[in-house]
PDB file of N, H, CA, C and O in Angstrom:
ATOM      1  N   MET A   1    -197.148  29.871  77.517  1.00  0.00           N
ATOM      2  CA  MET A   1    -198.464  29.927  76.915  1.00  0.00           C
ATOM      3  C   MET A   1    -199.400  28.991  77.680  1.00  0.00           C
ATOM      4  O   MET A   1    -199.046  27.841  77.938  1.00  0.00           O
ATOM      5  N   VAL A   2    -200.567  29.464  78.038  1.00  0.00           N
ATOM      6  H   VAL A   2    -200.854  30.399  77.828  1.00  0.00           H
ATOM      7  CA  VAL A   2    -201.569  28.669  78.743  1.00  0.00           C
ATOM      8  C   VAL A   2    -202.665  28.294  77.761  1.00  0.00           C
ATOM      9  O   VAL A   2    -203.282  29.155  77.133  1.00  0.00           O
ATOM     10  N   GLU A   3    -202.892  27.013  77.641  1.00  0.00           N
ATOM     11  H   GLU A   3    -202.390  26.313  78.151  1.00  0.00           H
ATOM     12  CA  GLU A   3    -203.944  26.518  76.760  1.00  0.00           C
ATOM     13  C   GLU A   3    -205.227  26.402  77.567  1.00  0.00           C
ATOM     14  O   GLU A   3    -205.217  25.845  78.665  1.00  0.00           O
ATOM     15  N   ALA A   4    -206.310  26.911  77.052  1.00  0.00           N
ATOM     16  H   ALA A   4    -206.318  27.364  76.160  1.00  0.00           H
ATOM     17  CA  ALA A   4    -207.590  26.838  77.760  1.00  0.00           C
ATOM     18  C   ALA A   4    -208.633  26.202  76.861  1.00  0.00           C
ATOM     19  O   ALA A   4    -208.595  26.347  75.639  1.00  0.00           O
ATOM     20  N   ARG A   5    -209.549  25.507  77.474  1.00  0.00           N
ATOM     21  H   ARG A   5    -209.580  25.389  78.467  1.00  0.00           H
ATOM     22  CA  ARG A   5    -210.693  24.940  76.781  1.00  0.00           C
ATOM     23  C   ARG A   5    -211.923  25.687  77.270  1.00  0.00           C
ATOM     24  O   ARG A   5    -212.050  25.972  78.461  1.00  0.00           O
ATOM     25  N   HIS A   6    -212.813  25.998  76.370  1.00  0.00           N
ATOM     26  H   HIS A   6    -212.710  25.767  75.402  1.00  0.00           H
ATOM     27  CA  HIS A   6    -214.031  26.707  76.732  1.00  0.00           C
ATOM     28  C   HIS A   6    -215.213  25.786  76.521  1.00  0.00           C
ATOM     29  O   HIS A   6    -215.307  25.086  75.513  1.00  0.00           O
ATOM     30  N   ILE A   7    -216.110  25.799  77.487  1.00  0.00           N
ATOM     31  H   ILE A   7    -216.033  26.368  78.306  1.00  0.00           H
ATOM     32  CA  ILE A   7    -217.319  24.989  77.411  1.00  0.00           C
ATOM     33  C   ILE A   7    -218.499  25.939  77.368  1.00  0.00           C
ATOM     34  O   ILE A   7    -218.671  26.763  78.266  1.00  0.00           O
ATOM     35  N   ILE A   8    -219.301  25.831  76.342  1.00  0.00           N
ATOM     36  H   ILE A   8    -219.161  25.161  75.612  1.00  0.00           H
ATOM     37  CA  ILE A   8    -220.494  26.654  76.212  1.00  0.00           C
ATOM     38  C   ILE A   8    -221.699  25.733  76.379  1.00  0.00           C
ATOM     39  O   ILE A   8    -221.807  24.716  75.695  1.00  0.00           O
ATOM     40  N   VAL A   9    -222.593  26.088  77.283  1.00  0.00           N
ATOM     41  H   VAL A   9    -222.505  26.914  77.839  1.00  0.00           H
ATOM     42  CA  VAL A   9    -223.734  25.211  77.555  1.00  0.00           C
ATOM     43  C   VAL A   9    -225.070  25.872  77.252  1.00  0.00           C
ATOM     44  O   VAL A   9    -226.108  25.434  77.747  1.00  0.00           O
ATOM     45  N   GLY A  10    -225.048  26.902  76.457  1.00  0.00           N
ATOM     46  H   GLY A  10    -224.205  27.258  76.055  1.00  0.00           H
ATOM     47  CA  GLY A  10    -226.294  27.516  76.011  1.00  0.00           C
ATOM     48  C   GLY A  10    -226.971  28.348  77.069  1.00  0.00           C
ATOM     49  O   GLY A  10    -226.327  29.147  77.749  1.00  0.00           O
ATOM     50  N   ASP A  11    -228.286  28.163  77.214  1.00  0.00           N
ATOM     51  H   ASP A  11    -228.809  27.514  76.662  1.00  0.00           H
ATOM     52  CA  ASP A  11    -229.092  28.991  78.105  1.00  0.00           C
ATOM     53  C   ASP A  11    -229.098  28.525  79.543  1.00  0.00           C
ATOM     54  O   ASP A  11    -229.854  29.067  80.349  1.00  0.00           O
ATOM     55  N   ILE A  12    -228.299  27.556  79.896  1.00  0.00           N
ATOM     56  H   ILE A  12    -227.685  27.116  79.241  1.00  0.00           H
ATOM     57  CA  ILE A  12    -228.247  27.088  81.276  1.00  0.00           C
ATOM     58  C   ILE A  12    -227.560  28.151  82.111  1.00  0.00           C
ATOM     59  O   ILE A  12    -226.455  28.582  81.782  1.00  0.00           O
ATOM     60  N   LYS A  13    -228.200  28.576  83.184  1.00  0.00           N
ATOM     61  H   LYS A  13    -229.097  28.226  83.451  1.00  0.00           H
ATOM     62  CA  LYS A  13    -227.684  29.701  83.944  1.00  0.00           C
ATOM     63  C   LYS A  13    -226.959  29.305  85.220  1.00  0.00           C
ATOM     64  O   LYS A  13    -226.391  30.174  85.881  1.00  0.00           O
ATOM     65  N   GLY A  14    -226.953  28.066  85.586  1.00  0.00           N
ATOM     66  H   GLY A  14    -227.415  27.360  85.049  1.00  0.00           H
ATOM     67  CA  GLY A  14    -226.324  27.703  86.846  1.00  0.00           C
ATOM     68  C   GLY A  14    -225.768  26.299  86.822  1.00  0.00           C
ATOM     69  O   GLY A  14    -225.732  25.637  85.785  1.00  0.00           O
ATOM     70  N   GLY A  15    -225.342  25.871  87.967  1.00  0.00           N
ATOM     71  H   GLY A  15    -225.371  26.409  88.809  1.00  0.00           H
ATOM     72  CA  GLY A  15    -224.797  24.537  88.084  1.00  0.00           C
ATOM     73  C   GLY A  15    -223.287  24.546  87.985  1.00  0.00           C
ATOM     74  O   GLY A  15    -222.648  25.593  88.085  1.00  0.00           O
ATOM     75  N   THR A  16    -222.729  23.370  87.788  1.00  0.00           N
ATOM     76  H   THR A  16    -223.248  22.519  87.707  1.00  0.00           H
ATOM     77  CA  THR A  16    -221.285  23.224  87.715  1.00  0.00           C
ATOM     78  C   THR A  16    -220.897  22.335  86.545  1.00  0.00           C
ATOM     79  O   THR A  16    -221.707  21.574  86.016  1.00  0.00           O
ATOM     80  N   ILE A  17    -219.641  22.455  86.160  1.00  0.00           N
ATOM     81  H   ILE A  17    -218.983  23.073  86.590  1.00  0.00           H
ATOM     82  CA  ILE A  17    -219.030  21.559  85.199  1.00  0.00           C
ATOM     83  C   ILE A  17    -218.065  20.686  85.982  1.00  0.00           C
ATOM     84  O   ILE A  17    -217.274  21.192  86.778  1.00  0.00           O
ATOM     85  N   ARG A  18    -218.122  19.389  85.764  1.00  0.00           N
ATOM     86  H   ARG A  18    -218.764  18.978  85.117  1.00  0.00           H
ATOM     87  CA  ARG A  18    -217.200  18.460  86.406  1.00  0.00           C
ATOM     88  C   ARG A  18    -216.406  17.743  85.327  1.00  0.00           C
ATOM     89  O   ARG A  18    -216.972  17.227  84.363  1.00  0.00           O
ATOM     90  N   VAL A  19    -215.090  17.714  85.498  1.00  0.00           N
ATOM     91  H   VAL A  19    -214.630  18.133  86.281  1.00  0.00           H
ATOM     92  CA  VAL A  19    -214.203  17.003  84.587  1.00  0.00           C
ATOM     93  C   VAL A  19    -213.716  15.757  85.328  1.00  0.00           C
ATOM     94  O   VAL A  19    -213.117  15.850  86.399  1.00  0.00           O
ATOM     95  N   ILE A  20    -213.984  14.596  84.738  1.00  0.00           N
ATOM     96  H   ILE A  20    -214.470  14.521  83.868  1.00  0.00           H
ATOM     97  CA  ILE A  20    -213.701  13.317  85.391  1.00  0.00           C
ATOM     98  C   ILE A  20    -212.820  12.488  84.473  1.00  0.00           C
ATOM     99  O   ILE A  20    -213.048  12.436  83.265  1.00  0.00           O
ATOM    100  N   ASP A  21    -211.795  11.830  85.056  1.00  0.00           N
ATOM    101  H   ASP A  21    -211.610  11.873  86.037  1.00  0.00           H
ATOM    102  CA  ASP A  21    -210.973  10.951  84.219  1.00  0.00           C
ATOM    103  C   ASP A  21    -211.676   9.609  84.037  1.00  0.00           C
ATOM    104  O   ASP A  21    -212.733   9.378  84.624  1.00  0.00           O
ATOM    105  N   LEU A  22    -211.102   8.733  83.236  1.00  0.00           N
ATOM    106  H   LEU A  22    -210.244   8.921  82.759  1.00  0.00           H
ATOM    107  CA  LEU A  22    -211.769   7.457  82.939  1.00  0.00           C
ATOM    108  C   LEU A  22    -211.738   6.463  84.092  1.00  0.00           C
ATOM    109  O   LEU A  22    -212.348   5.396  84.015  1.00  0.00           O
ATOM    110  N   HIS A  23    -211.022   6.816  85.165  1.00  0.00           N
ATOM    111  H   HIS A  23    -210.527   7.682  85.227  1.00  0.00           H
ATOM    112  CA  HIS A  23    -211.035   5.988  86.376  1.00  0.00           C
ATOM    113  C   HIS A  23    -212.097   6.467  87.358  1.00  0.00           C
ATOM    114  O   HIS A  23    -212.257   5.891  88.434  1.00  0.00           O
ATOM    115  N   GLY A  24    -212.823   7.522  86.988  1.00  0.00           N
ATOM    116  H   GLY A  24    -212.693   7.990  86.113  1.00  0.00           H
ATOM    117  CA  GLY A  24    -213.877   8.060  87.835  1.00  0.00           C
ATOM    118  C   GLY A  24    -213.406   9.118  88.813  1.00  0.00           C
ATOM    119  O   GLY A  24    -214.186   9.568  89.653  1.00  0.00           O
ATOM    120  N   LYS A  25    -212.143   9.525  88.723  1.00  0.00           N
ATOM    121  H   LYS A  25    -211.510   9.160  88.041  1.00  0.00           H
ATOM    122  CA  LYS A  25    -211.591  10.524  89.630  1.00  0.00           C
ATOM    123  C   LYS A  25    -211.971  11.924  89.147  1.00  0.00           C
ATOM    124  O   LYS A  25    -211.807  12.252  87.972  1.00  0.00           O
ATOM    125  N   LEU A  26    -212.479  12.741  90.068  1.00  0.00           N
ATOM    126  H   LEU A  26    -212.612  12.474  91.023  1.00  0.00           H
ATOM    127  CA  LEU A  26    -212.831  14.119  89.765  1.00  0.00           C
ATOM    128  C   LEU A  26    -211.543  14.920  89.583  1.00  0.00           C
ATOM    129  O   LEU A  26    -210.715  14.976  90.492  1.00  0.00           O
ATOM    130  N   VAL A  27    -211.372  15.536  88.419  1.00  0.00           N
ATOM    131  H   VAL A  27    -212.045  15.490  87.681  1.00  0.00           H
ATOM    132  CA  VAL A  27    -210.163  16.280  88.086  1.00  0.00           C
ATOM    133  C   VAL A  27    -210.351  17.776  88.352  1.00  0.00           C
ATOM    134  O   VAL A  27    -209.470  18.423  88.916  1.00  0.00           O
ATOM    135  N   GLN A  28    -211.492  18.318  87.948  1.00  0.00           N
ATOM    136  H   GLN A  28    -212.208  17.791  87.489  1.00  0.00           H
ATOM    137  CA  GLN A  28    -211.787  19.737  88.147  1.00  0.00           C
ATOM    138  C   GLN A  28    -213.276  19.934  88.333  1.00  0.00           C
ATOM    139  O   GLN A  28    -214.087  19.186  87.787  1.00  0.00           O
ATOM    140  N   THR A  29    -213.630  20.945  89.106  1.00  0.00           N
ATOM    141  H   THR A  29    -212.971  21.553  89.550  1.00  0.00           H
ATOM    142  CA  THR A  29    -215.015  21.387  89.239  1.00  0.00           C
ATOM    143  C   THR A  29    -215.035  22.881  88.973  1.00  0.00           C
ATOM    144  O   THR A  29    -214.225  23.624  89.526  1.00  0.00           O
ATOM    145  N   LEU A  30    -215.955  23.323  88.131  1.00  0.00           N
ATOM    146  H   LEU A  30    -216.614  22.719  87.682  1.00  0.00           H
ATOM    147  CA  LEU A  30    -216.037  24.731  87.754  1.00  0.00           C
ATOM    148  C   LEU A  30    -217.465  25.222  87.909  1.00  0.00           C
ATOM    149  O   LEU A  30    -218.407  24.520  87.544  1.00  0.00           O
ATOM    150  N   SER A  31    -217.630  26.414  88.442  1.00  0.00           N
ATOM    151  H   SER A  31    -216.864  26.985  88.738  1.00  0.00           H
ATOM    152  CA  SER A  31    -218.956  27.026  88.531  1.00  0.00           C
ATOM    153  C   SER A  31    -219.283  27.696  87.205  1.00  0.00           C
ATOM    154  O   SER A  31    -218.440  28.365  86.608  1.00  0.00           O
ATOM    155  N   LEU A  32    -220.505  27.508  86.758  1.00  0.00           N
ATOM    156  H   LEU A  32    -221.190  26.964  87.243  1.00  0.00           H
ATOM    157  CA  LEU A  32    -220.945  28.153  85.524  1.00  0.00           C
ATOM    158  C   LEU A  32    -221.378  29.585  85.811  1.00  0.00           C
ATOM    159  O   LEU A  32    -222.068  29.859  86.793  1.00  0.00           O
ATOM    160  N   GLN A  33    -220.962  30.479  84.944  1.00  0.00           N
ATOM    161  H   GLN A  33    -220.401  30.256  84.147  1.00  0.00           H
ATOM    162  CA  GLN A  33    -221.390  31.863  85.028  1.00  0.00           C
ATOM    163  C   GLN A  33    -221.771  32.301  83.627  1.00  0.00           C
ATOM    164  O   GLN A  33    -220.963  32.222  82.702  1.00  0.00           O
ATOM    165  N   ALA A  34    -222.982  32.755  83.476  1.00  0.00           N
ATOM    166  H   ALA A  34    -223.638  32.820  84.227  1.00  0.00           H
ATOM    167  CA  ALA A  34    -223.501  33.222  82.182  1.00  0.00           C
ATOM    168  C   ALA A  34    -223.438  32.136  81.118  1.00  0.00           C
ATOM    169  O   ALA A  34    -223.237  32.434  79.940  1.00  0.00           O
ATOM    170  N   GLY A  35    -223.610  30.878  81.518  1.00  0.00           N
ATOM    171  H   GLY A  35    -223.773  30.636  82.474  1.00  0.00           H
ATOM    172  CA  GLY A  35    -223.690  29.790  80.557  1.00  0.00           C
ATOM    173  C   GLY A  35    -222.368  29.337  79.978  1.00  0.00           C
ATOM    174  O   GLY A  35    -222.356  28.608  78.986  1.00  0.00           O
ATOM    175  N   ALA A  36    -221.237  29.751  80.572  1.00  0.00           N
ATOM    176  H   ALA A  36    -221.247  30.343  81.378  1.00  0.00           H
ATOM    177  CA  ALA A  36    -219.940  29.348  80.031  1.00  0.00           C
ATOM    178  C   ALA A  36    -218.945  29.107  81.158  1.00  0.00           C
ATOM    179  O   ALA A  36    -219.075  29.663  82.249  1.00  0.00           O
ATOM    180  N   ALA A  37    -217.965  28.286  80.884  1.00  0.00           N
ATOM    181  H   ALA A  37    -217.859  27.834  79.999  1.00  0.00           H
ATOM    182  CA  ALA A  37    -216.876  28.052  81.824  1.00  0.00           C
ATOM    183  C   ALA A  37    -215.613  27.817  81.018  1.00  0.00           C
ATOM    184  O   ALA A  37    -215.669  27.303  79.901  1.00  0.00           O
ATOM    185  N   ALA A  38    -214.475  28.193  81.582  1.00  0.00           N
ATOM    186  H   ALA A  38    -214.429  28.610  82.489  1.00  0.00           H
ATOM    187  CA  ALA A  38    -213.191  27.967  80.916  1.00  0.00           C
ATOM    188  C   ALA A  38    -212.229  27.352  81.916  1.00  0.00           C
ATOM    189  O   ALA A  38    -212.254  27.682  83.102  1.00  0.00           O
ATOM    190  N   PHE A  39    -211.389  26.464  81.436  1.00  0.00           N
ATOM    191  H   PHE A  39    -211.369  26.196  80.473  1.00  0.00           H
ATOM    192  CA  PHE A  39    -210.377  25.865  82.311  1.00  0.00           C
ATOM    193  C   PHE A  39    -209.148  25.520  81.498  1.00  0.00           C
ATOM    194  O   PHE A  39    -209.204  25.372  80.278  1.00  0.00           O
ATOM    195  N   SER A  40    -208.028  25.394  82.209  1.00  0.00           N
ATOM    196  H   SER A  40    -207.982  25.514  83.201  1.00  0.00           H
ATOM    197  CA  SER A  40    -206.762  25.090  81.568  1.00  0.00           C
ATOM    198  C   SER A  40    -206.530  23.587  81.566  1.00  0.00           C
ATOM    199  O   SER A  40    -206.858  22.898  82.531  1.00  0.00           O
ATOM    200  N   THR A  41    -205.962  23.083  80.476  1.00  0.00           N
ATOM    201  H   THR A  41    -205.696  23.643  79.691  1.00  0.00           H
ATOM    202  CA  THR A  41    -205.610  21.663  80.400  1.00  0.00           C
ATOM    203  C   THR A  41    -204.111  21.446  80.579  1.00  0.00           C
ATOM    204  O   THR A  41    -203.631  20.320  80.443  1.00  0.00           O
ATOM    205  N   VAL A  42    -203.366  22.508  80.882  1.00  0.00           N
ATOM    206  H   VAL A  42    -203.756  23.422  80.992  1.00  0.00           H
ATOM    207  CA  VAL A  42    -201.913  22.424  80.975  1.00  0.00           C
ATOM    208  C   VAL A  42    -201.461  21.384  81.992  1.00  0.00           C
ATOM    209  O   VAL A  42    -200.537  20.620  81.715  1.00  0.00           O
ATOM    210  N   SER A  43    -202.083  21.338  83.147  1.00  0.00           N
ATOM    211  H   SER A  43    -202.834  21.959  83.372  1.00  0.00           H
ATOM    212  CA  SER A  43    -201.647  20.406  84.202  1.00  0.00           C
ATOM    213  C   SER A  43    -202.290  19.024  84.082  1.00  0.00           C
ATOM    214  O   SER A  43    -201.998  18.133  84.880  1.00  0.00           O
ATOM    215  N   MET A  44    -203.154  18.842  83.097  1.00  0.00           N
ATOM    216  H   MET A  44    -203.391  19.565  82.448  1.00  0.00           H
ATOM    217  CA  MET A  44    -203.816  17.548  82.924  1.00  0.00           C
ATOM    218  C   MET A  44    -202.968  16.639  82.038  1.00  0.00           C
ATOM    219  O   MET A  44    -202.499  17.066  80.984  1.00  0.00           O
ATOM    220  N   PRO A  45    -202.770  15.391  82.456  1.00  0.00           N
ATOM    221  CA  PRO A  45    -202.041  14.448  81.603  1.00  0.00           C
ATOM    222  C   PRO A  45    -202.820  14.155  80.320  1.00  0.00           C
ATOM    223  O   PRO A  45    -204.043  14.290  80.275  1.00  0.00           O
ATOM    224  N   ASN A  46    -202.095  13.756  79.290  1.00  0.00           N
ATOM    225  H   ASN A  46    -201.102  13.647  79.326  1.00  0.00           H
ATOM    226  CA  ASN A  46    -202.756  13.320  78.068  1.00  0.00           C
ATOM    227  C   ASN A  46    -203.748  12.224  78.396  1.00  0.00           C
ATOM    228  O   ASN A  46    -203.491  11.384  79.259  1.00  0.00           O
ATOM    229  N   GLY A  47    -204.862  12.229  77.724  1.00  0.00           N
ATOM    230  H   GLY A  47    -205.071  12.912  77.023  1.00  0.00           H
ATOM    231  CA  GLY A  47    -205.842  11.178  77.940  1.00  0.00           C
ATOM    232  C   GLY A  47    -207.240  11.643  77.617  1.00  0.00           C
ATOM    233  O   GLY A  47    -207.453  12.749  77.122  1.00  0.00           O
ATOM    234  N   MET A  48    -208.190  10.775  77.909  1.00  0.00           N
ATOM    235  H   MET A  48    -208.017   9.875  78.311  1.00  0.00           H
ATOM    236  CA  MET A  48    -209.595  11.056  77.657  1.00  0.00           C
ATOM    237  C   MET A  48    -210.286  11.357  78.979  1.00  0.00           C
ATOM    238  O   MET A  48    -210.007  10.728  80.000  1.00  0.00           O
ATOM    239  N   TYR A  49    -211.180  12.317  78.942  1.00  0.00           N
ATOM    240  H   TYR A  49    -211.406  12.828  78.112  1.00  0.00           H
ATOM    241  CA  TYR A  49    -211.918  12.748  80.120  1.00  0.00           C
ATOM    242  C   TYR A  49    -213.394  12.861  79.751  1.00  0.00           C
ATOM    243  O   TYR A  49    -213.754  12.945  78.577  1.00  0.00           O
ATOM    244  N   ILE A  50    -214.229  12.861  80.768  1.00  0.00           N
ATOM    245  H   ILE A  50    -213.937  12.793  81.722  1.00  0.00           H
ATOM    246  CA  ILE A  50    -215.660  13.095  80.589  1.00  0.00           C
ATOM    247  C   ILE A  50    -215.985  14.433  81.248  1.00  0.00           C
ATOM    248  O   ILE A  50    -215.621  14.672  82.399  1.00  0.00           O
ATOM    249  N   VAL A  51    -216.667  15.295  80.513  1.00  0.00           N
ATOM    250  H   VAL A  51    -216.963  15.101  79.577  1.00  0.00           H
ATOM    251  CA  VAL A  51    -217.081  16.597  81.020  1.00  0.00           C
ATOM    252  C   VAL A  51    -218.589  16.529  81.246  1.00  0.00           C
ATOM    253  O   VAL A  51    -219.351  16.239  80.324  1.00  0.00           O
ATOM    254  N   LEU A  52    -219.009  16.798  82.478  1.00  0.00           N
ATOM    255  H   LEU A  52    -218.390  17.034  83.227  1.00  0.00           H
ATOM    256  CA  LEU A  52    -220.424  16.715  82.846  1.00  0.00           C
ATOM    257  C   LEU A  52    -220.948  18.080  83.260  1.00  0.00           C
ATOM    258  O   LEU A  52    -220.256  18.832  83.946  1.00  0.00           O
ATOM    259  N   HIS A  53    -222.165  18.403  82.848  1.00  0.00           N
ATOM    260  H   HIS A  53    -222.727  17.792  82.290  1.00  0.00           H
ATOM    261  CA  HIS A  53    -222.859  19.558  83.410  1.00  0.00           C
ATOM    262  C   HIS A  53    -223.820  19.029  84.461  1.00  0.00           C
ATOM    263  O   HIS A  53    -224.676  18.192  84.176  1.00  0.00           O
ATOM    264  N   VAL A  54    -223.665  19.529  85.674  1.00  0.00           N
ATOM    265  H   VAL A  54    -222.970  20.209  85.905  1.00  0.00           H
ATOM    266  CA  VAL A  54    -224.550  19.155  86.778  1.00  0.00           C
ATOM    267  C   VAL A  54    -225.368  20.387  87.130  1.00  0.00           C
ATOM    268  O   VAL A  54    -224.816  21.436  87.460  1.00  0.00           O
ATOM    269  N   ASP A  55    -226.697  20.252  87.058  1.00  0.00           N
ATOM    270  H   ASP A  55    -227.146  19.399  86.791  1.00  0.00           H
ATOM    271  CA  ASP A  55    -227.554  21.413  87.298  1.00  0.00           C
ATOM    272  C   ASP A  55    -227.651  21.738  88.787  1.00  0.00           C
ATOM    273  O   ASP A  55    -227.061  21.056  89.625  1.00  0.00           O
ATOM    274  N   ALA A  56    -228.392  22.774  89.096  1.00  0.00           N
ATOM    275  H   ALA A  56    -228.872  23.328  88.415  1.00  0.00           H
ATOM    276  CA  ALA A  56    -228.531  23.245  90.474  1.00  0.00           C
ATOM    277  C   ALA A  56    -229.194  22.215  91.386  1.00  0.00           C
ATOM    278  O   ALA A  56    -229.106  22.331  92.608  1.00  0.00           O
ATOM    279  N   TYR A  57    -229.857  21.210  90.810  1.00  0.00           N
ATOM    280  H   TYR A  57    -229.929  21.116  89.817  1.00  0.00           H
ATOM    281  CA  TYR A  57    -230.529  20.171  91.595  1.00  0.00           C
ATOM    282  C   TYR A  57    -229.671  18.924  91.750  1.00  0.00           C
ATOM    283  O   TYR A  57    -230.117  17.941  92.342  1.00  0.00           O
ATOM    284  N   GLY A  58    -228.441  18.947  91.224  1.00  0.00           N
ATOM    285  H   GLY A  58    -228.080  19.745  90.743  1.00  0.00           H
ATOM    286  CA  GLY A  58    -227.542  17.809  91.352  1.00  0.00           C
ATOM    287  C   GLY A  58    -227.695  16.759  90.271  1.00  0.00           C
ATOM    288  O   GLY A  58    -227.091  15.691  90.365  1.00  0.00           O
ATOM    289  N   LYS A  59    -228.488  17.037  89.247  1.00  0.00           N
ATOM    290  H   LYS A  59    -228.978  17.905  89.171  1.00  0.00           H
ATOM    291  CA  LYS A  59    -228.687  16.086  88.159  1.00  0.00           C
ATOM    292  C   LYS A  59    -227.747  16.398  86.998  1.00  0.00           C
ATOM    293  O   LYS A  59    -227.535  17.560  86.650  1.00  0.00           O
ATOM    294  N   THR A  60    -227.197  15.359  86.413  1.00  0.00           N
ATOM    295  H   THR A  60    -227.370  14.415  86.696  1.00  0.00           H
ATOM    296  CA  THR A  60    -226.366  15.530  85.228  1.00  0.00           C
ATOM    297  C   THR A  60    -227.274  15.774  84.037  1.00  0.00           C
ATOM    298  O   THR A  60    -228.114  14.937  83.708  1.00  0.00           O
ATOM    299  N   SER A  61    -227.107  16.924  83.390  1.00  0.00           N
ATOM    300  H   SER A  61    -226.425  17.604  83.658  1.00  0.00           H
ATOM    301  CA  SER A  61    -227.984  17.257  82.271  1.00  0.00           C
ATOM    302  C   SER A  61    -227.291  17.130  80.914  1.00  0.00           C
ATOM    303  O   SER A  61    -227.962  17.113  79.882  1.00  0.00           O
ATOM    304  N   ALA A  62    -225.974  17.042  80.900  1.00  0.00           N
ATOM    305  H   ALA A  62    -225.429  17.056  81.738  1.00  0.00           H
ATOM    306  CA  ALA A  62    -225.245  16.887  79.634  1.00  0.00           C
ATOM    307  C   ALA A  62    -223.866  16.298  79.932  1.00  0.00           C
ATOM    308  O   ALA A  62    -223.309  16.484  81.014  1.00  0.00           O
ATOM    309  N   SER A  63    -223.336  15.584  78.942  1.00  0.00           N
ATOM    310  H   SER A  63    -223.788  15.433  78.063  1.00  0.00           H
ATOM    311  CA  SER A  63    -221.982  15.055  79.075  1.00  0.00           C
ATOM    312  C   SER A  63    -221.307  15.084  77.714  1.00  0.00           C
ATOM    313  O   SER A  63    -221.958  15.037  76.670  1.00  0.00           O
ATOM    314  N   GLN A  64    -219.977  15.163  77.758  1.00  0.00           N
ATOM    315  H   GLN A  64    -219.448  15.201  78.606  1.00  0.00           H
ATOM    316  CA  GLN A  64    -219.213  15.204  76.510  1.00  0.00           C
ATOM    317  C   GLN A  64    -217.831  14.643  76.771  1.00  0.00           C
ATOM    318  O   GLN A  64    -217.306  14.750  77.879  1.00  0.00           O
ATOM    319  N   LYS A  65    -217.250  14.051  75.758  1.00  0.00           N
ATOM    320  H   LYS A  65    -217.677  13.964  74.858  1.00  0.00           H
ATOM    321  CA  LYS A  65    -215.900  13.513  75.820  1.00  0.00           C
ATOM    322  C   LYS A  65    -214.903  14.642  75.555  1.00  0.00           C
ATOM    323  O   LYS A  65    -215.145  15.514  74.721  1.00  0.00           O
ATOM    324  N   LEU A  66    -213.784  14.613  76.273  1.00  0.00           N
ATOM    325  H   LEU A  66    -213.588  13.904  76.951  1.00  0.00           H
ATOM    326  CA  LEU A  66    -212.697  15.578  76.075  1.00  0.00           C
ATOM    327  C   LEU A  66    -211.403  14.792  75.941  1.00  0.00           C
ATOM    328  O   LEU A  66    -211.082  13.974  76.804  1.00  0.00           O
ATOM    329  N   VAL A  67    -210.654  15.034  74.863  1.00  0.00           N
ATOM    330  H   VAL A  67    -210.915  15.698  74.163  1.00  0.00           H
ATOM    331  CA  VAL A  67    -209.359  14.389  74.676  1.00  0.00           C
ATOM    332  C   VAL A  67    -208.288  15.463  74.850  1.00  0.00           C
ATOM    333  O   VAL A  67    -208.317  16.491  74.173  1.00  0.00           O
ATOM    334  N   VAL A  68    -207.337  15.220  75.767  1.00  0.00           N
ATOM    335  H   VAL A  68    -207.314  14.385  76.317  1.00  0.00           H
ATOM    336  CA  VAL A  68    -206.218  16.124  75.990  1.00  0.00           C
ATOM    337  C   VAL A  68    -204.979  15.484  75.388  1.00  0.00           C
ATOM    338  O   VAL A  68    -204.630  14.352  75.721  1.00  0.00           O
ATOM    339  N   GLN A  69    -204.321  16.210  74.505  1.00  0.00           N
ATOM    340  H   GLN A  69    -204.605  17.130  74.235  1.00  0.00           H
ATOM    341  CA  GLN A  69    -203.082  15.748  73.903  1.00  0.00           C
ATOM    342  C   GLN A  69    -202.163  16.945  73.751  1.00  0.00           C
ATOM    343  O   GLN A  69    -202.469  17.876  73.007  1.00  0.00           O
ATOM    344  N   HIS A  70    -201.048  16.926  74.447  1.00  0.00           N
ATOM    345  H   HIS A  70    -200.799  16.170  75.051  1.00  0.00           H
ATOM    346  CA  HIS A  70    -200.079  18.045  74.427  1.00  0.00           C
ATOM    347  C   HIS A  70    -199.046  17.814  73.361  1.00  0.00           C
ATOM    348  O   HIS A  70    -198.147  18.637  73.185  1.00  0.00           O
TER     349      HIS A  70
END
């Protein structure tokens, strides 16, 4: 079974989602399509992560905490 997390960012049509651990290491980068992105947490260790939306101009427009616990 593959566990997936879905991120919905509303009317934002572009940019990327970046998942960063608390040490500042980039864990995943995802391209947004139609305002949504999905990714698997199966290979991610338990812990807290920061999920950032970076717009087409390189600016962070939103952030959220993500807790992974298997």
